[in-house]
N, C-alpha and C positions, 0 to 999 in steps of 0.2 A: 908383558910387564908390569909393575906395579909398581904404583910408588906408598913411600910413607913421608911421614906427616908427623918432627913433632915439637911440642912444647918444652923451647928447651933451657925459656923461663921460666919466673918464679910466680908469676903469677895466672890466670887464667883465665881465658881468653874464649869469646864465642862465637858464634857464625861464623870459625875461620873455613874460607874456601880458598882452590889454587886457581890458578887461573892460566894456559896456556896457550899460548899463539905461534899456530905454525904456519909460514907460505905453504900456498899449493904449489907451487915453482922451485921446490926447493928438492925435488925426488923422492917423496916419501909416502906411505897412504897409513890413515891410521885409521883403527876399526874397533870397537869397541864388540864386546866376547859372545854380548846378545844377536854380535853381525857376521860372527861368520855360520854357514852355515853347518847342522846336524849331517851324521857320516848318515846316510839311506841305510837304514835300518827295510826287511820285508813286511813289519806292521807296523802303525801307526798308533803313536799314542797323544791321544787330541792335546791334551793334557803339556806336549811339550812340546810346542808345534814354536817356532823361532817367535812368535809375533805376543804369543800369550808370551813365553818367556821375557820376552822387550818391556811387552804394558804392564807387565806384572813386577822387575827389577824401578819401571822409570818410577812410579808409583809409590814406593818405597825411599823413604828421604834418611839409609842410619851413615851411618858416618862411612864414607868412603864412597859414596856414590857416587860416579862418573858419569859425565853425558858429553857426547863428542858432538858439535855441531861443526857440518860444513857447507860454507858458500863459496866461490867463483874465485876468491880470493885466496883464502887460510880456510884451516881446521882451528875449532875452539875446544880444549881437553878443559870441562870444568868438574873440579872435586870438591861435593862438601863434606869438609871432615867435622860439623858442629860446631862446641863446645871443645876444651884440649881447654887441660886441667898440667901443672908443670911435671914431664917427667910421660904426658901422656902419649903414646904416637898411637898413627888414625895409616891403616893399610885401605890405598886406592881398590874400588875393583878391579878386576887385570884388562888391559885392550892390548889391542897388538900397534908394532911399528912394522911396516916393510919400505927396505929398500931396495932400488934396485941399480947400486951401483957400491961400491967399495969406497970408503974416506968416513968421512969426520963430519958431522949436520950438528952445529948446536941450534937447542930448543927455547927459548928463551919466556919466562911467567912473572907471575905476581903471587903472591899470597898477603891477604885480604881478614883482617880481623876486626872487630868493633874494639879492642885498645891498642893497634897500632894508626900508630899519626898518620900515618902512606903509608900505601899500601910495598912490599918487601920485595925485592926485587931477585932474581933471581937466574940461573944459567945451567943449561944438561947439555952435557954433549956425550952422542950418540956415533960410538964408531962399528963399523960395521964391514966384514970383508965377505963377500961376496963373490961364491964360486956356481961357473955353469957348468950345466954337463946335458946332454944332448941324451934322447932315449930311441929304443924303436917301441913302437907299441909292444912288441913281444916282450919285450923287458919289463915292461913297465907291468903288465899282465907279470911274469914272475914275481917280480917287488910283489903287488897282489895277492897273490895269491900265496909266498911264505910269509907275506904278514898275516894271512886267517889261522893262519897252523897254529 
């Protein structure tokens, strides 16, 4: 998933930031793309290790930089958008949301910026239809074999 933020006003603003808080008890898992394991390869590329990738993405603060913080009670998604001139759009980095059950989940967040007198609240609705299936190890291996051809 990626989010896009657009300045629909007529004035530039700086230090635009999006914050979304998601309780951990709503049945969602949220992960940054840097937290997803790489597909195993026969050779190891020392410059493509996940921790190195994460360290370099955390060090840069370009527009759309995403950080996910989790504790026992909530996930917090933070997106730094920087300065937004009128009409400018900033896309967030990719992140993943997983749901274990079908249904709708409302995510609430805020847009903060220098020229906003108070944070602007917003709501995102995620609708998911989860399908479950069972596979034997042989069926799983057949899928893996077909995908590598």
